[in-house]
N, C-alpha and C positions, 0 to 999 in steps of 0.2 A: 677591219683587223688592225690597221695602223693606228687608228684613233684610240682603240682599246689598249694597245701596247703603250702608246704615249701616256695615257692616263695612269696605267699601272706603274710605270716607271716613275712618273712624277709624284705619285702618292707615296712612293718609298721614301721620299724626302721628309715626310710629315714629322718624323722623330727629330730631324735636324732643324726644321723650320723655326721652332720656338727657341732654339739655342743660339742662332747666329744669323748674320746678314746673308742674303741670297748670294752675294758675290763670293762669300766664303763657303757656304754649304754646297754650292755647285761643284767645288773641287772634290768633295767627298763622294757625292752621288755619281758624278761623271767618271771619276777614277775607279769606283767600285763596279760600275756597269762595264767599263772597259775591261777590267780584270776578269769579270764573269764571262764576257764575250770570248776572251782569249782561252780561258779554261774550258768553257763548253765546246768551243770550236775544236780544241785539241782532242777531246773525247770522241767527237764525231769522226775526226780524222783517224783516230786509232782503230775504230770499227771498220772504216773503209780500207785501211792499210792491212788489216787482218783478214780481208776478204769476207767479212761477215756482213749480215744484214741489219739495218737499223730497226727492222721489224722485230728481229730476235732480241737485239740489244736496245730496247725502246726506252729504258729508264737510265738515268745517269748513274744510278747505283750499279746496274749491270755493266755499263760502259767502264766504270771505274774498276770493277772486278776484273774485266778483260784486260785492262791496262796493267793492273798489278800482276796478273798472271803472266803476261808477255814480258814484263820487266824482271820477273823472278827467274825466267829461263835465260841463262847466259847466252844460249845460241841465238835467241831472238832479240835480246835486250839492245845490243849494240846497233844492230841493223835498224830496229824500230826508232831509237833515239836519233840516229843519223838521218833517217828518212823524214822524221818530224821536223828536225832542224832545217833540212833541205826544202821541205814543202811549206812549212809554216814560218820558219825563221826563229823558232824557240821550242823549249820543252818546259814542263812544269812537273815537279815531283808529286806523286799521288797525295801525299799528306797535305800539300798546299793547294789542291784543287778547290775551286770556289764552292762546289757542292759539298765537299767534305767539311769545309769550315762552316758552311751554312747548316749542315746537319748537326754539327757540334753546337751551333747557336740555338737550334730548335730544342736540343737537350740541355741547354743552359750550361754547357761545359766549354764553350768557346773561350779561347785566350787571345787577347788582342795582339800579343807578341807573335803569334803564329802568322797572322795576317801581315804583320810588319816584316817578318822573315820572308814570306812569300814575295812581297814587293821587292825587298833587297836582292833576293836571289835572281829574280827576273831582270832587274835593272843592272846588276853588276855582271851578269853572265852574257847579256846581249846588248850591243850598242844601241840598237833600235829603241830599247826601252829605258835607256840611261836617263835618269832624272825625271821620268814621266810620272812617277808616283810621289815625288817630293812634296807636293802640295796636299797630299792626303795625310795630314799631320795627326797621327793617332795618339800623340801625347798632349794635344791641345786641351787647355782647361775649358774651352768652350764646349767640348764634348761631354764634360763632366768634371767635377771638382777633384776626383781621385780615379785611380785605375779601375776600380769596380764600377763606378758610374759611367766611365768612358766605355767600358766593356759592354754595359747594358745598352747604351745608345747604339753602338755599332752592331750588337747582336740583333736588335730590332730591325735595323736596315738590311742586314744580311738575310734575315728570315723573309722579309717582304720581297727582296730582289730575287731570291732563289726560286720563287714561284713563277717568275717571268721567263718565258722561252725566248732567248735572244738570238738563237741561231736557226730556228726552224722556219725561216721565211725565205721566199725567193727574192732575188734582186737586192735593192738597197734599203729594205724595210728598217733594219736596225740602224743603219747610218742615218736615215731620214728621221728616225725616232730620236736619235742623239742630237740631230740638228734642231728638232722641235724643242728638246729640253734646253738647249743652248739659248734658243729664242725666248723660252719662258723665263730663264734666269736673267736674260738681258732686260726683259720688261720689269722684272722684280727688282733688279739691282740698280735701276735708274741711271744716274749720271755715269757711274763707273762702267756701264755696259757698252757705251759707244765705243769703248776701247776694243771690244772683241767681237761685235756682231753688226753686220749690215742687214737691215730688214730684208726678208726673202724676196719681196716683190721688186725692190730696187736692184738687188743682186741678180735676179732673174732677167730684168731688162738689160743690165750691163752685159750679162753673159750672152744674151741673144745678139746684141750689137757686135761684140768682138768676134762672134762666130760667123757673121754674115760674109759670104764669099769664100770661106775657108772650110766649109762643112765636109768636103770630100777628102781632106788631107789624111794621108795614111798614118802620118805621125804628127802630133800636134803638141805644142808646148805652151804652157800658161805660166805667167810670173806675177806674183803679188808681193811687193816689197814691204807691205804693212799688212800682213795676212790675217791678223786676228785669229778667229777660229777656223780659217781656211775655207769658209763657205763661198766666198766669191770665186775662188779657183775651182772648187768642186762643181759649181753650177754650170760652168762652161760646157762640160762634156754632154749635158742633156741636149745640146744643139749641134752635136757633131755626129757624123755617120760612122765614125770608128771610135766610140767612147772609151774602149779598152786600150787605145793606143795613145793615151795622153800622158805627158810628162809634167809633173807639178814642181814648180820652183817657188819657194817662198821664204820670206824673212820676217821675224817678229822680235821686237825689242823686249817686251814683257815675258819673263820666263814662264809664268803660270799660263799665260795665253798661248805661248809657243807650244807648251805641252798639250794643251787642249787641241790645238790645230793638228798636231801629230796623231793624237788619238782619233780625232775626227776623220782624218785621211785613211787611217788603218781600218776604222769601222766602215768606211765606204768602199773597202776592198782594194785600196791602192797598195800595190806591192812596193817593197822597200826600194827596188831598183828604179821605180818610176817616181820616186819622191826625193827631191833635193831641197831640204829645208834647213834653215839656220836661225839660231837665237842670237841676234845682234842688232846693232844700230845701223839702219839703212843709210842715213845721210853722212855720218862721220867717216865711214870707210866703205868704199864701193864693194859690192858683191852682187853676183858672182863675177870674178875676173878671169876665170878659166872658161874654156869652151864647154857647153854653149853659154854665151853671155847675152845673146839676143833671142827673143821669143816671139812666137806667132801672135800671142795676145798678152797684154799687160792690163790687169785690173787692180784698182786701188781705191781704198776709202781711208786715207791717212787721217791722223789727228788734225783737226782744223786749227789753223793759225798757231801752230806749235812753235816753241822757241828752239833755236839751234845755234851752233857756234858761229856760223857765217865767217869763219876765219879766212883771212885774205889768201891763204895758201890754196883755198878751193878754186881760186881764179885760174889755177893751172890744172885743175882736175878735168879730165876729158868729158865728164858729165856736164860741166858748167861753163867751160872756157869759151864757148862760141857765143855767149849771150851778153858779154860786156859787163854785166853786174851780177851780184849774188842776191838771192832772196834775203830780205832783211832779217836780222837776228830774232825779232819778235814775231815774224810770220814766215814759217818755213814752207808755206803752200807751194810756191814755185820751185823750191828745191826738190820737193817730192815729184812735181810734174816733170822736171828735167831729168831726174834720176830714172823714172819709169820710161820716159821717152827714149833715153839713151839705150835702154835695154830692149827696145822694140825692133823687130826685124823690119827690113825695107818693105816687106809685103804685109806686115801685121797691122793690128788695130789696138789702140789703147783707150780705156775708159777710166776716168778718175772723178770721184765725188769731191767737191770743194765748196767753201762758202762763196757767196756772190762777189765778195770784195776783189777776188782775183780778176774779175772781168773789167774792173774800172779803176782800181787803185793806181796811183801814179808812182813817181820816183823810180827806184830800182825795179819794182814790179812792172811798171809801165815800159821800161826798157826791154825787159825779158819778153813781155807780151808782144811788143812791136816786132822783135826779131822772130818770134814763133810765127807771127802772122805773115811777115815778109817771106819766110821760108815755106809758107803754105802748110804748116804743121797742124794748125787747128782746123778740124774738119766739120765739127758741129758743136753747138752749145745748147744744152737742154735745161730749161728752168724747171725745177721740181717744186712740189707743194711744201709748205712749211710743216713742221712737226711730224716728219716722217721717221726721224731717227731717234733712237734712245738717247736721253741725256742732253738733247738740244732741240729747241723749237724752231731754230732758224731755217729759212728756206735754203736749199742747196742747189748747186748746178752740177750736172754731169757733163764733163768736157770730153769730146772724142778727138783723138789725135791720130794722124797717119803720116807716113813718110813718102818721099818720091812722087808727090802729086804734080800734075801738069797745070792744075788750077789753084787759085788761092782764095776761092770763095768760101764762105762759112754759112752753114745752115743753122738758123736759130729756131728753136722750138720752145714755146711758152706753155708748159704743161702744169703750171702752178695752180690753176683753178680746177683741175680734174682729179678729184680724189674722193674717197669715202671718209666722212668725218667720224672719228672715233672718240671715245671718252678721254683716253690719255694720249693716244697716238692716231694720227691720220693714216690711211692705208690707200694703196693703189689697187683698183680692181683689174681683172684680166682685160676688160675693155679699155681701161686707161692705158695699160701697157701696150696693147695691140695698136692703139691709135698712135702712140709715140713711134713704135717700130715701123708701121706703115708709112708714116710721114717721113721718118728717117730714110727709108728705102727709096721713096719717091723723089725725095730731095727737091721739092717744089713748094711754092707758096700756098698756104692755106689761110684764108682770112681769119684774122684775130687769133691765130695759133702758130703759124710758121712763116718764115721769110728767108729766102736765099740771098745773102748780101754779097756783092762782088767786092774785090779788093779795094777798088777806088772809093766805094762808099765807106768802107771801114777806115781807110786812110783819111777821108774827109772828117770822120768822127774822131780823129786823133787816136786811132787804134783802141777806142773805148768799145767794149763788147757788152755793155749793159743791155740786157734783153729788151726793155721797153723802147730803146732807141730804134729797134728794128721791127719788133712785133707790136703793132698797135692793138691793144685789147680794150681800148676805151669804148664803153657802151653809152651812146647818147641817151639822155633821159627823154621820156615822152614829154612833148610840149604840154604846158598846163592849160586846161580849158577854164579861163577866168569866169566865163558866164556860169558854168556849173558850180564853180567854187562859191561865187556870189550867192547863187540860189541856196547852196548848202548852209551858208552863214545865216541867211534870212530864216531858213527853217529851224536852225538851232536857236536863234533868238526868240522866235515865236514859241518854240517848245519850252524855253527857259521861262518866258512870261507865264505860260500856263501852269508850270510847276510852282512858281512863286505865288501865283494867285491861290492855288489849292492849299499851299503851305500856310499862307496868311490866314485863310479861312479856318484851317485846322487849329492854328495857334489861338485865333480869336475866340474859338468856341471852348477853349480849355478852361476847366475849373482850377483855380490856383490859390495858394495861401498868401497871406500878407507879405511874408518874407520873399516870395518869388515874384511879387508884383512888379518890382523894378526891372527884373531880368526880362519878363514877358513884354513890358512896355518898350524896352530897348529893342527887342527882336522885331516887334511890329513896326517900330520907327524905321528900322533898316529897310523893310519891304516898301514902306511908303516912299522913302527917299529914292529907292530903285525905280 
């Protein structure tokens, strides 16, 4: 069922695909699916609030009629709207319901302006949806050269989407379908995609790690200061025993991506009171500064080696002031590490994906790394395969950090050779992830795969964490059997002689014209000399 839903949703983009880049048309499709979900969910809620059966009101047309009927009665109207706003957090006028607009599309009387009004009404009336539809630009020339062309394009998308049932599923089906679409757009959008999506298998591995030992918490908080589409945060709940009691805190710099994350959280059934997300710059100004500002888990896949201000005033910032130096202007990697670590609870776990350079680069980064190691903050270093992430082929490392440790040892896992080779992207199998998780839990040496280094060893290595210094994956080559090699050479030579002899005989017996005589004699001379 999930696969069919994914495919039907993705095919709705066909009319947009030929017109613009995937990084742009994703905004239209994901925005429209989100609006349809809100609209369809409202109709189902109306039926339930009216104490009616979904068997009786099985079509959206009937559900809409019931909604209109209840709204036309002054006695029920006020109560109904108040209850909808209380339970769902919004209401939508009947004229702006998705199925009403889609019906107009099917009759070719749809007006783009009505959809625009629907977005504006929802966005201005309720803070939760403020700005969420800004990227569904219905005036864009890319949809068509004039209003009529744009109308035709959106009409076709509405017709296709309306046939998809987005609320008639148990659990997270629609949220997972949305996540699937995000991943499809990420693979199509190439380089730009790394900004908003962490491949599912890497996200899954990180989620499992940060949940270890905290599975039974009645209330659990997760924080992603570079949240992209929010998938890293959402994955954590799959490994908790109280998945409905998770609070999500996240920040994202890119406004389009921030809107995508909000939609993704809502589609995964996260209530407004469990969501604390912000559109802003994580490094330049600390957030959150109010309680709670520390969390049970921190998960991050920040932009690699990004530029930041590295202004000297940050040396007084409580996130960075313990480490003596600031991350360099040209490489903000350690600024992200320290920001996330500052917001980690004393009992929590943090997982961050970064390029390998953070493990061995010197200067300011070396100073910060040394302090983290002296404090026992770095718990594990996992080397990942190359070409796992969209937009970059470099191998990455996942660093695990903890607080209040009695030990300062570091577990090194070299998982760089365990992957399924893909045409464009490499992937991790379930077995690959399982091996990493088991090794992480056991925290013991595994030949050519994992090594537990004590602090003195790390100190001897000048606080360099380059994985090959600790995990020896060198495979000795088989010794060469010179006798058999000699025998093979002898056989090749004898075979060559036989071939030359038969070729000489064949050329000698050829009938040839006078003009070819010189060429034939030359060829025969070569064989004689050999």
